[in-house]
Backbone bond lengths (Angstrom), bond angles and torsions (degrees), N, CA, C in turn:
res aa  C-N    CA-C-N  psi(-1)  N-CA   C-N-CA  omega(-1)  CA-C   N-CA-C  phi
1 X - - - 1.437 - - 1.523 110.28 -
2 X 1.315 116.92 -38.63 1.465 120.81 -179.88 1.525 110.59 -61.66
3 X 1.319 116.53 -41.08 1.472 120.33 -179.50 1.532 110.79 -64.08
4 X 1.323 116.93 -46.44 1.465 120.83 -177.83 1.522 110.72 -67.47
5 X 1.336 117.09 -45.43 1.464 119.93 179.12 1.521 111.26 -65.65
6 X 1.332 117.00 -31.05 1.453 120.91 177.70 1.520 112.47 -61.87
7 X 1.330 116.15 -29.34 1.471 120.18 178.14 1.522 111.55 -76.38
8 X 1.332 116.77 -21.93 1.469 121.24 -177.98 1.532 111.96 -93.78
9 X 1.337 115.49 -43.49 1.463 120.59 -176.04 1.524 109.86 -104.61
10 X 1.298 115.69 128.81 1.454 120.19 -179.85 1.517 112.91 -76.36
11 X 1.306 116.81 -40.70 1.462 122.04 -177.66 1.526 110.16 -78.43
12 X 1.329 114.94 128.31 1.467 119.69 178.58 1.529 111.01 -64.47
13 X 1.324 116.48 -36.96 1.463 120.98 178.54 1.533 110.40 -63.43
14 X 1.316 117.93 -44.36 1.465 122.23 178.60 1.523 110.28 -64.32
15 X 1.327 116.89 -41.49 1.457 122.31 178.26 1.528 110.63 -56.95
16 X 1.328 118.09 -48.83 1.460 121.31 -178.24 1.525 111.72 -66.97
17 X 1.308 117.07 -35.22 1.469 120.34 178.25 1.525 110.32 -65.26
18 X 1.325 116.74 -46.92 1.466 120.65 179.42 1.528 110.35 -64.16
19 X 1.321 117.00 -40.56 1.461 120.60 179.42 1.531 111.05 -60.99
20 X 1.329 116.75 -43.08 1.458 120.12 179.48 1.531 111.71 -66.02
21 X 1.316 117.45 -36.74 1.472 121.07 176.56 1.520 110.07 -62.25
22 X 1.322 116.81 -43.63 1.462 121.24 179.87 1.525 110.38 -64.98
23 X 1.316 116.86 -46.53 1.464 120.42 -179.58 1.529 111.29 -62.49
24 X 1.329 116.86 -39.91 1.465 119.34 177.98 1.526 110.95 -64.89
25 X 1.321 117.59 -41.50 1.466 120.83 178.93 1.524 111.03 -61.43
26 X 1.327 116.34 -40.80 1.468 119.95 177.95 1.526 110.96 -64.79
27 X 1.317 116.35 -44.32 1.461 121.49 -178.67 1.529 110.93 -68.00
28 X 1.319 117.51 -42.39 1.458 121.97 -172.88 1.523 113.62 -78.46
29 X 1.317 118.68 -5.14 1.467 118.08 178.70 1.525 111.15 -69.32
30 X 1.330 117.79 -17.43 1.462 121.83 175.69 1.524 108.85 -65.41
31 X 1.325 117.39 139.34 1.467 119.98 -174.65 1.524 114.24 -67.34
32 X 1.314 118.98 -16.02 1.468 121.54 -179.69 1.529 112.74 -92.97
33 X 1.321 118.30 -1.31 1.461 122.58 -176.46 1.527 109.43 -108.28
34 X 1.329 116.16 130.17 1.465 121.20 178.93 1.527 110.08 -77.92
35 X 1.312 115.95 134.40 1.467 121.19 176.85 1.524 109.08 -76.68
36 X 1.320 116.10 134.20 1.453 121.13 179.07 1.521 112.43 -102.62
37 X 1.333 116.67 -10.07 1.465 120.20 -179.99 1.523 109.62 -131.54
38 X 1.314 115.52 158.11 1.465 121.89 176.31 1.530 110.25 -60.45
39 X 1.329 115.85 -40.40 1.467 120.52 -178.37 1.525 111.48 -62.77
40 X 1.327 116.93 -41.48 1.465 120.71 177.78 1.525 110.53 -64.69
41 X 1.316 116.88 -39.32 1.462 121.00 177.67 1.514 112.11 -64.02
42 X 1.311 116.38 -41.45 1.463 120.67 178.19 1.523 110.42 -63.64
43 X 1.328 116.72 -43.67 1.463 120.46 178.90 1.522 110.95 -62.98
44 X 1.321 117.01 -39.72 1.470 120.86 -179.71 1.525 111.01 -64.96
45 X 1.322 117.23 -46.02 1.465 120.81 179.44 1.527 110.35 -65.18
46 X 1.322 116.84 -43.02 1.470 120.23 179.62 1.524 111.13 -61.34
47 X 1.325 116.50 -44.13 1.472 119.99 179.06 1.523 110.51 -65.09
48 X 1.314 116.94 -39.45 1.453 120.87 -179.65 1.513 113.50 -67.83
49 X 1.320 117.13 -32.06 1.466 119.68 -178.57 1.528 112.73 -81.77
50 X 1.310 117.64 -3.97 1.467 120.39 175.62 1.524 108.58 -81.73
51 X 1.334 115.42 69.31 1.453 120.13 -175.07 1.524 112.54 -123.31
52 X 1.325 117.90 7.45 1.458 120.54 -177.52 1.527 111.19 -73.43
53 X 1.300 114.26 149.94 1.466 122.93 173.20 1.525 113.23 54.63
54 X 1.330 116.65 43.03 1.453 120.70 174.05 1.516 116.10 87.16
55 X 1.346 118.64 1.19 1.474 120.68 179.81 1.527 109.94 -89.52
56 X 1.302 116.83 46.29 1.456 121.28 -175.21 1.516 111.42 -84.85
57 X 1.326 115.13 160.07 1.459 120.35 178.03 1.525 110.88 -65.55
58 X 1.338 116.52 -35.96 1.460 120.39 172.73 1.515 107.48 -86.65
59 X 1.308 118.47 99.69 1.461 118.72 -179.48 1.525 110.84 -69.09
60 X 1.285 115.34 157.70 1.453 120.44 178.99 1.525 108.88 -114.70
61 X 1.306 114.39 150.93 1.460 120.36 176.65 1.516 108.17 -99.70
62 X 1.309 117.03 133.06 1.454 121.08 179.42 1.525 109.39 -57.36
63 X 1.310 115.21 128.55 1.457 120.55 179.00 1.512 114.36 90.43
64 X 1.313 117.75 -16.49 1.465 121.11 179.98 1.523 108.63 -90.59
65 X 1.318 116.58 124.98 1.461 120.56 -179.78 1.527 108.35 -113.30
66 X 1.326 114.84 110.11 1.462 122.23 174.75 1.521 107.54 -151.07
67 X 1.325 117.24 -177.19 1.465 120.67 -177.48 1.526 111.86 -60.89
68 X 1.340 117.81 -33.05 1.458 120.94 -179.86 1.528 111.19 -66.88
69 X 1.318 116.87 -46.58 1.468 119.22 -178.65 1.524 110.75 -69.71
70 X 1.334 117.02 -40.97 1.464 119.30 179.15 1.520 111.51 -63.98
71 X 1.340 116.33 -44.13 1.462 118.67 -177.92 1.523 111.35 -69.48
72 X 1.326 117.50 -37.64 1.468 120.66 -179.92 1.517 111.22 -64.84
73 X 1.308 116.86 -39.12 1.459 120.60 -178.23 1.526 113.24 -83.05
74 X 1.328 117.94 -12.70 1.459 121.68 -177.02 1.521 113.66 -78.05
75 X 1.325 118.02 -20.95 1.469 121.13 -177.45 1.524 108.58 -82.58
76 X 1.319 115.94 114.78 1.465 120.29 -178.02 1.523 112.77 -93.16
77 X 1.338 115.93 -40.81 1.466 119.13 -175.09 1.521 109.10 -155.14
78 X 1.335 116.81 141.27 1.464 122.46 176.15 1.520 107.61 -125.66
79 X 1.321 115.97 125.94 1.463 121.39 176.19 1.524 108.76 -114.81
80 X 1.316 116.33 133.89 1.460 121.73 176.01 1.524 106.91 -107.37
81 X 1.329 115.49 116.57 1.459 121.40 -175.01 1.525 110.53 -121.71
82 X 1.317 115.47 165.82 1.460 121.59 173.38 1.522 106.89 -74.01
83 X 1.316 116.61 126.84 1.454 120.60 -178.41 1.516 112.80 -87.73
84 X 1.330 116.23 160.35 1.462 120.10 177.21 1.539 110.65 -97.41
85 X 1.325 117.93 -34.41 1.463 121.59 179.18 1.525 110.28 -93.97
86 X 1.335 116.53 -42.94 1.463 123.36 177.41 1.526 108.02 -118.05
87 X 1.332 118.04 162.63 1.470 119.77 -175.85 1.523 114.66 -59.85
88 X 1.343 117.36 -31.86 1.456 120.74 -175.27 1.524 109.81 -126.44
89 X 1.314 115.56 139.72 1.461 121.71 176.43 1.523 107.44 -123.70
90 X 1.328 116.52 128.97 1.461 121.54 177.68 1.519 109.24 -105.17
91 X 1.325 116.67 128.01 1.455 122.57 171.78 1.520 106.20 -109.84
92 X 1.324 116.31 120.01 1.459 120.97 -175.63 1.515 108.73 -120.92
93 X 1.325 115.67 120.81 1.455 122.75 179.00 1.526 107.95 -97.15
94 X 1.340 115.72 120.98 1.468 121.14 -178.76 1.528 109.80 -118.32
95 X 1.307 115.36 147.38 1.460 120.95 174.81 1.523 111.24 -93.67
96 X 1.347 116.54 -11.27 1.456 121.48 -177.02 1.528 107.66 -151.82
97 X 1.341 118.46 139.57 1.462 120.10 179.62 1.526 113.98 -61.35
98 X 1.312 118.58 -14.33 1.469 121.25 177.66 1.527 110.95 -62.29
99 X 1.324 117.63 -19.15 1.460 121.75 178.18 1.517 113.15 -60.89
100 X 1.334 116.61 -21.77 1.463 120.53 178.70 1.528 109.89 -59.84
101 X 1.334 118.01 -34.41 1.466 122.02 177.86 1.520 110.27 -57.86
102 X 1.317 117.73 -45.49 1.465 122.93 179.85 1.532 110.49 -64.48
103 X 1.318 116.31 -44.68 1.464 121.10 -178.40 1.521 110.96 -64.56
104 X 1.323 117.41 -44.75 1.468 120.01 178.39 1.516 110.79 -61.08
105 X 1.315 117.92 -43.71 1.458 121.22 -178.54 1.532 110.68 -62.47
106 X 1.324 116.88 -45.25 1.456 121.48 -176.82 1.528 111.22 -68.36
107 X 1.307 117.45 -48.04 1.456 120.35 -172.46 1.529 113.99 -83.31
108 X 1.308 118.14 -15.70 1.462 119.86 177.84 1.522 112.05 -90.45
109 X 1.319 119.27 -13.37 1.464 121.12 -178.75 1.495 111.57 -95.03
């Protein structure tokens, strides 16, 4: 990463700052790690909302029927929009109310 960023940023100080921001965002995407920057928070929310069509954080096993598999498969589409009350508005299309389990898990962590 240092080599690639070095080709983009001329200042060594700027390069190291950007590198640390990237590394923190990668580290903080884990649900047990607190985000220290806005950028890390945005990356965490974006990664968490990638749950449509079975790409949920709680993976499901083929043939296994439980709340995890039902909720993971229930999310059909996630739209991230500009909010009017808060900065971000999520529209989530579900085929089954069990999808609420997935949404609560993702957005509460």
